[in-house]
C-alpha positions, -999 to +999 in steps of 0.1 A: +000+000+000+014+034-010+017+058+019+041+084+006+051+101-027+084+117-035+088+142-064+118+152-085+116+189-093+133+198-126+111+187-156+087+171-131+073+200-110+088+229-130+102+231-165+140+234-169+151+263-190+116+277-194+131+309-179+154+314-210+127+330-232+119+354-203+156+363-201+157+369-238+126+391-238+142+412-211+174+416-232+195+393-209+219+366-221+214+329-214+221+317-179+253+299-192+266+331-208+257+353-178+275+330-154+307+334-174+302+371-177+298+374-140+330+356-133+349+380-156+333+410-140+345+399-105+379+388-117+385+421-136+385+440-104+418+423-095+433+410-128+424+416-164+415+383-181+399+377-215+364+363-217+379+334-237+401+324-208+372+326-184+350+306-207+376+279-211+381+275-173+343+275-168+338+249-195+365+226-180+348+229-146+314+221-161+328+190-178+343+178-145+311+185-127+291+164-151+315+135-149+314+134-111+276+139-110+271+111-134+297+086-122+301+094-084+266+108-078+278+139-061+269+175-070+296+200-061+284+231-045+284+264-065+312+276-042+333+246-050+326+249-087+336+286-087+367+280-068+377+255-095+370+281-122+391+308-104+419+284-098+419+276-135+421+313-143+448+318-116+429+343-095+417+343-058+388+365-048+383+380-013+359+359+007+331+385+005+335+389-033+334+351-037+303+349-015+285+375-036+295+357-069+281+325-054+249+342-044+243+356-079+247+321-093+225+304-068+197+329-071+197+334-108+166+313-113+148+334-087+150+365-109+136+348-140+117+319-127+109+286-145+073+277-154+056+251-134+042+221-152+005+224-160-017+208-134+010+202-109-004+226-083-038+208-080-022+174-082+002+181-053-026+196-032-049+167-038-023+140-032-012+156+001-047+148+015-040+111+012-002+107+013+029+120+029+049+140+003+086+146-001+110+161-026+142+144-039+161+168-062+196+173-074+209+208-070+229+218-100+232+256-097+200+264-076+206+250-041+180+236-018+175+271-004+165+285-038+144+255-047+124+258-015+118+295-023+104+285-058+080+261-041+071+285-013+062+313-036+039+290-056+021+279-024+035+244-027+061+242+000+035+236+028+024+202+012+058+186+016+072+172+049+106+160+037+132+176+015+162+158+001+185+181-019+218+169-031+237+199-019+224+193+016+228+155+019+261+152+000+250+128-027+227+128-057+203+104-075+205+075-080+228+070-050+210+051-023+217+077+003+191+101-011+164+075-009+175+064+025+171+100+036+137+103+021+125+070+038+138+082+071+121+116+068+088+102+057+088+074+083+076+047+059+091+016+042+106+016+008+078-004-007+053+021+006+069+050-015+064+059-051+088+083-067+078+106-096+105+119-120+115+124-156+149+105-159+150+067-160+186+065-148+180+087-118+143+085-111+133+050-121+163+027-118+174+044-085+141+038-067+138+003-083+171-007-067+157+003-033+124-015-036+104+016-042+077+022-069+083+047-096+062+066-121+078+084-151+067+120-157+063+130-193+043+162-186+073+184-194+091+163-219+095+127-230+130+113-223+122+078-235+088+065-224+091+037-250+119+020-230+113+029-194+111+004-165+087+025-144+055+011-129+036+036-150+040+069-168+018+100-174+016+130-197-010+148-178-010+154-140-047+146-140-038+110-145-014+107-116-038+100-087-054+070-105-020+056-114-010+057-078-042+041-067-036+013-091-003+005-075-021-007-045-037-036-064 
């Protein structure tokens, strides 16, 4: 019997990069470009460096981050990532300057916010009346602090009792530690939890290994519904409640 539901966030509750058109309409560069420009602005106060050198150092760090994220299931903090970029450039920023650069990175998606998936508000509210709800989300640039703010300002934070963010627990999906943390926080057994997410590697195979149920979310985009191993999948949040009910049979 299902007693609890955990949700991924990106491309499950809100839509990744849906803020980019808003940035463009406001005359702002993409997030990737602005991050690199910010590093140059801060570095230029102490040492003149070309944008090309900054870009190269940032690209190298991004590649290393993705490798560790995928292979070791760890998401380096934004501070750690920026320290790597600065080391590659050969510049050290004062602590207060580094802290501000980190903040600007971490809160970038609070200025131009992602769109929430259609129907997710009503679905979460309705499901919270029957089940304990939790969040399991990797933090790439937006840390748990910023992700909570996105949920809070949409009136959704109140429906969740447990939050497992990779920057706070020190590991990321599909590492077993995130699912252990969710189980502990929810106070139920693994076979009583269903996880909702959009990536088979992270959100389907990870829970499967722990004895959890899983449902693939296609409401934002389809990453491969034809070959997934989830218990079910949906394109419309209006379908989710019935899918979860059927898992009890």
